[in-house]
N, C-alpha and C positions, 0 to 999 in steps of 0.2 A: 612094461610090455612093449611099448613102441620102440624103446631102445633095443630090446632083444630082437624085435622084428627087423630093425635096421641092420644089426650085426648078422642076422641069419641071411638076409637078402644078399649082403655083400659076400658072405662066405660061400653061399650056393653059387653066386655068379662067378666067383673066382674059380671054384671047382669045375664048373661047366667049361670055362675057357681053357683050363689046364687040360681037361679031357680032349677038347677039340684040337689042342696044340696049335692054336692060332698065334701069329706073331703079335707081340705087344705094339700098340701105337703110342707114340710120344704125344703129349698134350701141351699146347701152348696157351696160356691164359693171359689175356691183355688186362692191364689195370682197368677197373670199371669206369664207365662214363659217369661223371658226377651228377649230370642232369641238373645243374645249378642255375636257377633263374638269374639273368643278368641284372635285372632290376632289384635294387636293395629292398624296396618296399614289398615286392612280391616275396622275397626271401623271408622278410619279417612276418608277413601274413601267413606264409606256409610254415613258419617256425623252422626254417632251414638255416643252419649255421655253417658258413663256408669252412671254418677250421675243422668242424666235425665231418663235413662231407668230403673234404680233401683227405682226411685220415681214413674214412670209410672206403674211398675209392681204391686204397691199397690194402686195408685190413681185410675187407670182405673177400677179395680174390685170394688173398693169402690163406684164409680159412678154407676156401674151396680147394685150393691146392693141397692142403693137408688132408682134407677129406678124401680126395682122389688117391693120394699116395697111400693112405691107410687101407684103402680097398684092395691094394695089391694087384689090381687088374690092368695097370697101365705101365708103359715104359717110363721114360723121364717126364716128369710134370714140371713145367717151367713157368714162372711168372715173369712177364715182360712189360716194359714201359710202352710198347706199341705192338701193332699187329706183326706177327711172325710170317714173313714171306714164304718160308719153307716149312710151315707147320704141317704136321700130319693130321692133327685135329686142333682146330683153333676155336677158343671159347672167348666170347665178348659178352658184356652185360652192361645194362644201364640201371642206375639206382632210381627207382620210381618213388619209393617211400621208405624212410628209415627214421622212426621216431622213438625207438627204444621199445615200444610195445608191438610194433608191426614192422616187418621187413618185406618189401616187394621189389622184385628184380625182373627186368625184361632180358632174357638170355637167348643168345644165338650161338649154336655150335655147328661148325662146318668142317668137313675134312678137306684134304688137298685137292680133291676132284671138284670141289664146290658143292658136294652133296650135303644138304641140310640135315643134320641129325636132330637138332632141337631148335625150335623157334617158339618160345613159350614164356608166359608170365608166371613167375613163382611168387607165392605169398604165404606167409605164415605169421602166427602170433607168438610172442615170447613165452617160453616154458622154463620157469626158474628151477624146476626140480631135476633137470637133466644131469646125469652123472655117469661118467665112464671111467675106466682105468686110465685112459690117455688124458693127462692133465690139460693139455692145450685144447683138445677137442671136446672133452666132456663137460666143460663149464659154459659153453655158448648156448644162449637161450633160443637160438634159431637152428640148432643142429638138424632138426627134421627137414628143414628146407634144403640144406646141403645134401642130406641123405637122399632126398627125392631127386635132386639133380643127378647125383652119382648113379642112382638106380636107373634113371631114364637113359643116361649115356650107355650104361652097360646093356640095357635092353636093346638099344640100337646096334651096339657092337655085335651082339649075338645073332643078329639077322644077316650079318655079312659073312661071305665065304672067305676062306683063306686066300683065294685068288684075288678077291676084291680088296682085302686088306693089304696084300702085297702090292697091288696096283696103287693104292693110296700112298704107300711109302715111296714107290718109284716116282710117282707124279710129284710128290713133295720135293724130292731131290732135284728133279728137272725144273720145277718152277723156281726153286732157289737158284739153280744154275742159269736159267734164262734171265733172272733179275740182274745177274752179274754180266752176262754176255749173251744178250738176246740174238745177236747175229750167229752165234755158234750153236745155241741150244733152242732157238725159237721154234724150229720145225719138228722137234721131237714130240710135241704135244699138239693136239687139235681140240677144239671145243665143239661138242655136239649136244644140242638141246640144253645149253647152259652148263654142261659138265665137261671138265677136262678129261681127255682120254689119251692113252699112249698111242702115238703114231709109229714110233720106232724107238728102240733103245740104243744108246751108245755102247760101244764095247766096254767090258769091265776094266780093261787096262787103258782106256782112252786117257791120254795125259791131261787134257783139259778138264775132264770129269774128276780125275784124281786131285787136280789142283783145287777144283771147286770144293771137294770134300775137305781138303786141308783148310781152306778159307772158312768153311762152315765150322770146323773145330775151333778156329781162332775166335769166331763169333761166340761160341759156347763159353770160351774163357771169360769174355765180358759178361755174358749172361750169368755165369756162376758168381762173379763179383757182385753184380746187381742183386742176384738172389740172396746173397748174404746180407746185403743192406736191407732188402725187404724183410728178411727173417728177423734181423735185429729190430727193425721198426715194429714188426708185428708183436714180438715178445715184450718190447718196452712199452708199447702203447696199449696192450691188452688190458692190464689192470685198470688204467684210468678210463679206457673206453667202456669196459664192463660197468664201472661205477657211473659213468655218464648215462648209459642206457638204463641202469637201475634208477638213477635219479630222475630221468625223464618219465619212467613208468610211475614212480611215486608221485611226481608232480602232477601228472595227468589224473591219477587216482584222487589226489587231493582236490583238484579243480572240479572233478566230477562229483565228489562228495559235497563240496560247497554248493554247487548248483542244485543238487538233490535236497540239501537242507533248506536252501532258500525257497525252493518250490513247496516243500512240506510246511514251512512256517509262514507261507504267504508273503515272503519278502518283507517281513516286519521286524527284522532284527534291529535292535537299537545300536546306534553308533556308540562305541565306548564299552560295549558289553564284553564279557570275557571271551566269547567266541570270536567276536570281531577283532579283538586285540590278538588273539591267537592266530587268526588268519593273516593279520598284518605282519606278525612275526614270521609266519611261514613264507609269506611272499618275499620278505627280506632275506630269509635263509635260502630260498630257492635262487634268488638273484646272486647271492654271494657264492653259492656252490657252482652256479653256472659260470660265473667269471673265472673261478678257480679251474674248473675242468677245461674251459676254452683255452686258458693260458697254457695248461699242460699239453693239450692236444696240439696247439700251435707250435709249442717248443719241440714236441716229438716229430712233427711233420718237417720242421725246419732242419732238424738234425739229420733227417733221413737223406737229404740231398747233399752229398759230399763229392768233392773232386775224385776222379778215378784215374789211376796210373795203370796203363796196359803196355806190356812188352810184345812187340811183333818183330821177329827176325832181328833181334839185338837192338831194335830201336824202341825208345820209350815214348809213348804218347800220353799226354795229360788231357783228360776230358773234363769239362766243367759245364755248369748249367744244371738244369733239371735232369732227372734220369732219362726222360723222354728225349731231351736234346743230346745228351751224351750217347744214347743208343743210336740215334740217327747219324751223329757225327762218326761213330765207330763204324757203322755200315758204309758210310761214304769212304772212309779210310780203306776199308777192306776191298771195296770195289775198285778204287784207284790202284791199290796194291796189285790186285788181280790183273787189271788191264795193263799196268806197266810191265809185269812179269811176262805177259803173253803177247806183248805188242808185236814181237817179231815172228810169231808163229802163225 
């Protein structure tokens, strides 16, 4: 029933938008903040494992991206290693809790004008019985959390007029242009009450604006390469991550059952009894399984960060380091390239 409700909401939302003939907005999703305590002792007390949390910071937004794409209500949905300066709609989130049984996110969604669409805490418990025709989406135990985010975004979208959406798209282009050449594009926008507004628009055939759009397309080339790496990571890590979460739920259920039995029996279980031996074996089994899953998650995370070769105007640039570092390096290259080309204008 809940699955049917989700699909119905998405279908109705898409139909309403098609009737209104509003422009589609592109969505940029930043990899999630791990919210990882620096102190190792605090990590252990909270049972937060760095390898798992690093994987989740990329896996969870990848799933959100798939959810938004499946709704058919948006333009390009991109997953990026950092905030997108020229985003039409930017989504960021912090992982507050993820233990296999519960997922809790603090999510912020803002459009290019800095209008806040969502600033909300989302929480849901795992549902093992979820099943959809889409194999990647249908098996996630927190599908309803992502469906809630998707429906909330669509609800905000429906409140905007076509003119407001068009302004968002124009402001996004000019904010990106101003990041490359603030002296040329800085006065096209003004801020009023914390929101960006159009002051004036450049001519459609403005050579500087046309070059900015070309540079933006070059940036998308890198984003497409990164997106492939994120997608490969998501597909490869999903089976082991699903098993990790199932293992954590089983482990917590076993621990809760043990506490319940000890309470019922007055804590008088004899050491060496069958139940005690069974619990010792379970503890050993949990530890072995945890080590195995952590090793595989670590390996998947390490393999995700690969050097990237990008061609720009017949020149090949090799980017290395983390994806975040590669993305920042590529942005610096594009800005220098733009400034060099337009130095004499």
